[in-house]
PyMOL commands that place a pseudoatom at each C-alpha (Angstrom):
pseudoatom trace, name=CA, resn=ALA, resi=1, chain=A, elem=C, hetatm=0, pos=[5.153, -15.042, 6.773]
pseudoatom trace, name=CA, resn=THR, resi=2, chain=A, elem=C, hetatm=0, pos=[7.032, -16.437, 3.787]
pseudoatom trace, name=CA, resn=ARG, resi=3, chain=A, elem=C, hetatm=0, pos=[3.803, -17.266, 1.962]
pseudoatom trace, name=CA, resn=VAL, resi=4, chain=A, elem=C, hetatm=0, pos=[2.398, -13.786, 2.660]
pseudoatom trace, name=CA, resn=SER, resi=5, chain=A, elem=C, hetatm=0, pos=[5.613, -12.174, 1.422]
pseudoatom trace, name=CA, resn=SER, resi=6, chain=A, elem=C, hetatm=0, pos=[5.512, -14.304, -1.712]
pseudoatom trace, name=CA, resn=LYS, resi=7, chain=A, elem=C, hetatm=0, pos=[1.879, -13.350, -2.462]
pseudoatom trace, name=CA, resn=PHE, resi=8, chain=A, elem=C, hetatm=0, pos=[2.658, -9.680, -1.855]
pseudoatom trace, name=CA, resn=THR, resi=9, chain=A, elem=C, hetatm=0, pos=[5.713, -9.797, -4.139]
pseudoatom trace, name=CA, resn=ASN, resi=10, chain=A, elem=C, hetatm=0, pos=[3.828, -11.603, -6.907]
pseudoatom trace, name=CA, resn=ILE, resi=11, chain=A, elem=C, hetatm=0, pos=[1.052, -9.003, -6.869]
pseudoatom trace, name=CA, resn=LEU, resi=12, chain=A, elem=C, hetatm=0, pos=[3.615, -6.175, -6.950]
pseudoatom trace, name=CA, resn=LYS, resi=13, chain=A, elem=C, hetatm=0, pos=[5.454, -7.780, -9.869]
pseudoatom trace, name=CA, resn=GLY, resi=14, chain=A, elem=C, hetatm=0, pos=[2.209, -7.973, -11.829]
pseudoatom trace, name=CA, resn=ILE, resi=15, chain=A, elem=C, hetatm=0, pos=[1.506, -4.302, -11.198]
pseudoatom trace, name=CA, resn=VAL, resi=16, chain=A, elem=C, hetatm=0, pos=[4.972, -2.972, -12.078]
pseudoatom trace, name=CA, resn=ARG, resi=17, chain=A, elem=C, hetatm=0, pos=[4.882, -4.767, -15.456]
pseudoatom trace, name=CA, resn=ASP, resi=18, chain=A, elem=C, hetatm=0, pos=[2.252, -2.228, -16.545]
pseudoatom trace, name=CA, resn=ARG, resi=19, chain=A, elem=C, hetatm=0, pos=[3.724, 1.275, -16.653]
pseudoatom trace, name=CA, resn=ASP, resi=20, chain=A, elem=C, hetatm=0, pos=[0.245, 2.804, -16.469]
pseudoatom trace, name=CA, resn=ARG, resi=21, chain=A, elem=C, hetatm=0, pos=[-0.347, 1.399, -12.992]
pseudoatom trace, name=CA, resn=THR, resi=22, chain=A, elem=C, hetatm=0, pos=[0.777, 3.037, -9.757]
pseudoatom trace, name=CA, resn=ILE, resi=23, chain=A, elem=C, hetatm=0, pos=[1.150, 1.550, -6.281]
pseudoatom trace, name=CA, resn=GLY, resi=24, chain=A, elem=C, hetatm=0, pos=[0.120, 2.928, -2.911]
pseudoatom trace, name=CA, resn=ILE, resi=25, chain=A, elem=C, hetatm=0, pos=[0.208, 1.414, 0.542]
pseudoatom trace, name=CA, resn=TYR, resi=26, chain=A, elem=C, hetatm=0, pos=[-2.163, 2.503, 3.292]
pseudoatom trace, name=CA, resn=VAL, resi=27, chain=A, elem=C, hetatm=0, pos=[-0.714, 1.830, 6.781]
pseudoatom trace, name=CA, resn=PRO, resi=28, chain=A, elem=C, hetatm=0, pos=[2.776, 1.385, 5.323]
pseudoatom trace, name=CA, resn=LEU, resi=29, chain=A, elem=C, hetatm=0, pos=[4.579, 0.444, 8.533]
pseudoatom trace, name=CA, resn=ARG, resi=30, chain=A, elem=C, hetatm=0, pos=[2.966, -2.979, 8.292]
pseudoatom trace, name=CA, resn=ALA, resi=31, chain=A, elem=C, hetatm=0, pos=[4.246, -3.412, 4.709]
pseudoatom trace, name=CA, resn=ILE, resi=32, chain=A, elem=C, hetatm=0, pos=[7.907, -2.544, 5.221]
pseudoatom trace, name=CA, resn=PRO, resi=33, chain=A, elem=C, hetatm=0, pos=[9.019, -6.117, 6.075]
pseudoatom trace, name=CA, resn=TYR, resi=34, chain=A, elem=C, hetatm=0, pos=[7.296, -7.452, 2.951]
pseudoatom trace, name=CA, resn=LEU, resi=35, chain=A, elem=C, hetatm=0, pos=[8.726, -4.689, 0.780]
pseudoatom trace, name=CA, resn=SER, resi=36, chain=A, elem=C, hetatm=0, pos=[12.249, -5.400, 2.014]
pseudoatom trace, name=CA, resn=LEU, resi=37, chain=A, elem=C, hetatm=0, pos=[11.857, -9.101, 1.197]
pseudoatom trace, name=CA, resn=SER, resi=38, chain=A, elem=C, hetatm=0, pos=[10.457, -8.369, -2.273]
pseudoatom trace, name=CA, resn=ASN, resi=39, chain=A, elem=C, hetatm=0, pos=[13.736, -6.871, -3.545]
pseudoatom trace, name=CA, resn=LEU, resi=40, chain=A, elem=C, hetatm=0, pos=[11.698, -4.872, -6.067]
pseudoatom trace, name=CA, resn=ASP, resi=41, chain=A, elem=C, hetatm=0, pos=[12.857, -1.455, -7.114]
pseudoatom trace, name=CA, resn=CYS, resi=42, chain=A, elem=C, hetatm=0, pos=[9.669, 0.384, -7.970]
pseudoatom trace, name=CA, resn=LYS, resi=43, chain=A, elem=C, hetatm=0, pos=[7.945, 3.649, -7.109]
pseudoatom trace, name=CA, resn=ILE, resi=44, chain=A, elem=C, hetatm=0, pos=[5.549, 3.243, -4.207]
pseudoatom trace, name=CA, resn=ARG, resi=45, chain=A, elem=C, hetatm=0, pos=[3.599, 5.876, -2.301]
pseudoatom trace, name=CA, resn=PHE, resi=46, chain=A, elem=C, hetatm=0, pos=[2.780, 5.596, 1.410]
pseudoatom trace, name=CA, resn=PHE, resi=47, chain=A, elem=C, hetatm=0, pos=[-0.495, 6.794, 2.973]
pseudoatom trace, name=CA, resn=ASP, resi=48, chain=A, elem=C, hetatm=0, pos=[-1.516, 6.973, 6.613]
pseudoatom trace, name=CA, resn=ASP, resi=49, chain=A, elem=C, hetatm=0, pos=[-3.985, 8.832, 8.830]
pseudoatom trace, name=CA, resn=THR, resi=50, chain=A, elem=C, hetatm=0, pos=[-1.448, 9.522, 11.593]
pseudoatom trace, name=CA, resn=ASP, resi=51, chain=A, elem=C, hetatm=0, pos=[-1.215, 13.318, 11.433]
pseudoatom trace, name=CA, resn=HIS, resi=52, chain=A, elem=C, hetatm=0, pos=[2.296, 13.668, 12.863]
pseudoatom trace, name=CA, resn=TRP, resi=53, chain=A, elem=C, hetatm=0, pos=[3.689, 11.266, 10.205]
pseudoatom trace, name=CA, resn=TYR, resi=54, chain=A, elem=C, hetatm=0, pos=[2.511, 13.418, 7.282]
pseudoatom trace, name=CA, resn=GLY, resi=55, chain=A, elem=C, hetatm=0, pos=[5.436, 14.561, 5.138]
pseudoatom trace, name=CA, resn=LYS, resi=56, chain=A, elem=C, hetatm=0, pos=[7.901, 12.422, 7.066]
pseudoatom trace, name=CA, resn=SER, resi=57, chain=A, elem=C, hetatm=0, pos=[9.420, 9.029, 6.342]
pseudoatom trace, name=CA, resn=PHE, resi=58, chain=A, elem=C, hetatm=0, pos=[10.353, 5.971, 8.369]
pseudoatom trace, name=CA, resn=ASP, resi=59, chain=A, elem=C, hetatm=0, pos=[13.989, 5.288, 9.232]
pseudoatom trace, name=CA, resn=GLY, resi=60, chain=A, elem=C, hetatm=0, pos=[15.702, 3.538, 6.331]
pseudoatom trace, name=CA, resn=VAL, resi=61, chain=A, elem=C, hetatm=0, pos=[12.854, 4.186, 3.885]
pseudoatom trace, name=CA, resn=ASN, resi=62, chain=A, elem=C, hetatm=0, pos=[13.037, 7.193, 1.590]
pseudoatom trace, name=CA, resn=ILE, resi=63, chain=A, elem=C, hetatm=0, pos=[9.299, 7.519, 0.935]
pseudoatom trace, name=CA, resn=LYS, resi=64, chain=A, elem=C, hetatm=0, pos=[7.371, 10.477, 2.329]
pseudoatom trace, name=CA, resn=ILE, resi=65, chain=A, elem=C, hetatm=0, pos=[4.085, 9.630, 4.028]
pseudoatom trace, name=CA, resn=GLU, resi=66, chain=A, elem=C, hetatm=0, pos=[0.999, 11.215, 2.506]
pseudoatom trace, name=CA, resn=ASN, resi=67, chain=A, elem=C, hetatm=0, pos=[-2.571, 11.436, 3.789]
pseudoatom trace, name=CA, resn=ILE, resi=68, chain=A, elem=C, hetatm=0, pos=[-6.035, 10.700, 2.421]
pseudoatom trace, name=CA, resn=ASN, resi=69, chain=A, elem=C, hetatm=0, pos=[-6.236, 14.163, 0.849]
pseudoatom trace, name=CA, resn=SER, resi=70, chain=A, elem=C, hetatm=0, pos=[-3.082, 13.479, -1.177]
pseudoatom trace, name=CA, resn=LEU, resi=71, chain=A, elem=C, hetatm=0, pos=[-4.594, 10.194, -2.338]
pseudoatom trace, name=CA, resn=LYS, resi=72, chain=A, elem=C, hetatm=0, pos=[-7.815, 11.924, -3.390]
pseudoatom trace, name=CA, resn=GLU, resi=73, chain=A, elem=C, hetatm=0, pos=[-5.922, 14.634, -5.297]
pseudoatom trace, name=CA, resn=ASN, resi=74, chain=A, elem=C, hetatm=0, pos=[-3.558, 12.202, -7.004]
pseudoatom trace, name=CA, resn=PRO, resi=75, chain=A, elem=C, hetatm=0, pos=[-4.873, 8.626, -6.752]
pseudoatom trace, name=CA, resn=VAL, resi=76, chain=A, elem=C, hetatm=0, pos=[-2.897, 5.454, -7.361]
pseudoatom trace, name=CA, resn=THR, resi=77, chain=A, elem=C, hetatm=0, pos=[-4.360, 2.678, -9.505]
pseudoatom trace, name=CA, resn=ASP, resi=78, chain=A, elem=C, hetatm=0, pos=[-3.532, -0.071, -7.022]
pseudoatom trace, name=CA, resn=LEU, resi=79, chain=A, elem=C, hetatm=0, pos=[-3.785, 0.345, -3.263]
pseudoatom trace, name=CA, resn=PHE, resi=80, chain=A, elem=C, hetatm=0, pos=[-2.740, -2.091, -0.545]
pseudoatom trace, name=CA, resn=VAL, resi=81, chain=A, elem=C, hetatm=0, pos=[-4.585, -1.676, 2.767]
pseudoatom trace, name=CA, resn=MET, resi=82, chain=A, elem=C, hetatm=0, pos=[-2.203, -3.151, 5.314]
pseudoatom trace, name=CA, resn=SER, resi=83, chain=A, elem=C, hetatm=0, pos=[-4.312, -2.932, 8.477]
pseudoatom trace, name=CA, resn=LEU, resi=84, chain=A, elem=C, hetatm=0, pos=[-6.432, -5.693, 9.942]
pseudoatom trace, name=CA, resn=THR, resi=85, chain=A, elem=C, hetatm=0, pos=[-7.846, -3.429, 12.656]
pseudoatom trace, name=CA, resn=PHE, resi=86, chain=A, elem=C, hetatm=0, pos=[-8.894, -0.502, 10.452]
pseudoatom trace, name=CA, resn=GLU, resi=87, chain=A, elem=C, hetatm=0, pos=[-9.321, -2.390, 7.180]
pseudoatom trace, name=CA, resn=GLU, resi=88, chain=A, elem=C, hetatm=0, pos=[-13.044, -1.759, 6.729]
pseudoatom trace, name=CA, resn=ILE, resi=89, chain=A, elem=C, hetatm=0, pos=[-12.854, 1.907, 7.755]
pseudoatom trace, name=CA, resn=ILE, resi=90, chain=A, elem=C, hetatm=0, pos=[-10.001, 2.561, 5.331]
pseudoatom trace, name=CA, resn=CYS, resi=91, chain=A, elem=C, hetatm=0, pos=[-11.613, 0.563, 2.522]
pseudoatom trace, name=CA, resn=ASP, resi=92, chain=A, elem=C, hetatm=0, pos=[-14.847, 2.515, 2.956]
pseudoatom trace, name=CA, resn=LYS, resi=93, chain=A, elem=C, hetatm=0, pos=[-12.930, 5.821, 2.682]
pseudoatom trace, name=CA, resn=VAL, resi=94, chain=A, elem=C, hetatm=0, pos=[-10.855, 4.885, -0.345]
pseudoatom trace, name=CA, resn=SER, resi=95, chain=A, elem=C, hetatm=0, pos=[-13.472, 2.940, -2.296]
pseudoatom trace, name=CA, resn=GLU, resi=96, chain=A, elem=C, hetatm=0, pos=[-15.100, 6.216, -3.377]
pseudoatom trace, name=CA, resn=ILE, resi=97, chain=A, elem=C, hetatm=0, pos=[-11.890, 7.666, -4.821]
pseudoatom trace, name=CA, resn=LYS, resi=98, chain=A, elem=C, hetatm=0, pos=[-11.971, 7.731, -8.604]
pseudoatom trace, name=CA, resn=GLY, resi=99, chain=A, elem=C, hetatm=0, pos=[-8.859, 6.309, -10.190]
pseudoatom trace, name=CA, resn=ILE, resi=100, chain=A, elem=C, hetatm=0, pos=[-8.225, 3.533, -7.694]
pseudoatom trace, name=CA, resn=ASN, resi=101, chain=A, elem=C, hetatm=0, pos=[-8.912, 0.397, -9.699]
pseudoatom trace, name=CA, resn=ASN, resi=102, chain=A, elem=C, hetatm=0, pos=[-7.761, -2.296, -7.277]
pseudoatom trace, name=CA, resn=ILE, resi=103, chain=A, elem=C, hetatm=0, pos=[-7.754, -2.493, -3.496]
pseudoatom trace, name=CA, resn=PHE, resi=104, chain=A, elem=C, hetatm=0, pos=[-5.755, -5.329, -1.951]
pseudoatom trace, name=CA, resn=LYS, resi=105, chain=A, elem=C, hetatm=0, pos=[-6.362, -6.138, 1.713]
pseudoatom trace, name=CA, resn=ILE, resi=106, chain=A, elem=C, hetatm=0, pos=[-3.723, -7.623, 3.972]
pseudoatom trace, name=CA, resn=ARG, resi=107, chain=A, elem=C, hetatm=0, pos=[-6.355, -10.117, 5.129]
pseudoatom trace, name=CA, resn=ASP, resi=108, chain=A, elem=C, hetatm=0, pos=[-6.414, -11.542, 1.592]
pseudoatom trace, name=CA, resn=LEU, resi=109, chain=A, elem=C, hetatm=0, pos=[-2.663, -12.106, 1.740]
pseudoatom trace, name=CA, resn=PHE, resi=110, chain=A, elem=C, hetatm=0, pos=[-3.133, -14.155, 4.920]
pseudoatom trace, name=CA, resn=ASP, resi=111, chain=A, elem=C, hetatm=0, pos=[-5.877, -16.371, 3.465]
pseudoatom trace, name=CA, resn=ASN, resi=112, chain=A, elem=C, hetatm=0, pos=[-4.929, -20.060, 3.633]
pseudoatom trace, name=CA, resn=GLU, resi=113, chain=A, elem=C, hetatm=0, pos=[-1.832, -19.187, 5.672]
for i in range(1, 113): cmd.bond("trace and resi %d" % i, "trace and resi %d" % (i + 1))
show_as sticks, trace
zoom trace
């Protein structure tokens, strides 16, 4: 888990250095442990397909959860897909959205773990 957290943090640091880039996380519940370990203070948007989570936030995290429509209307430049189970389905949906330049998969963070 330490190696995954380190990879995640290093990618985030690279993104936040460029003020023109924006960060989104699809299936954010999976990312919260890594975000807490990163100690980064940056603007991140959360996206999920769970209807009853829309507009709400998780305990201890002051980020409202958005849906795919919000992402289409106002895309981020860099999106983390934090689901192993639904990775391909989510990647297929978001790959067509103009404005998303980079998609990072949680599976890639686990490589060589």
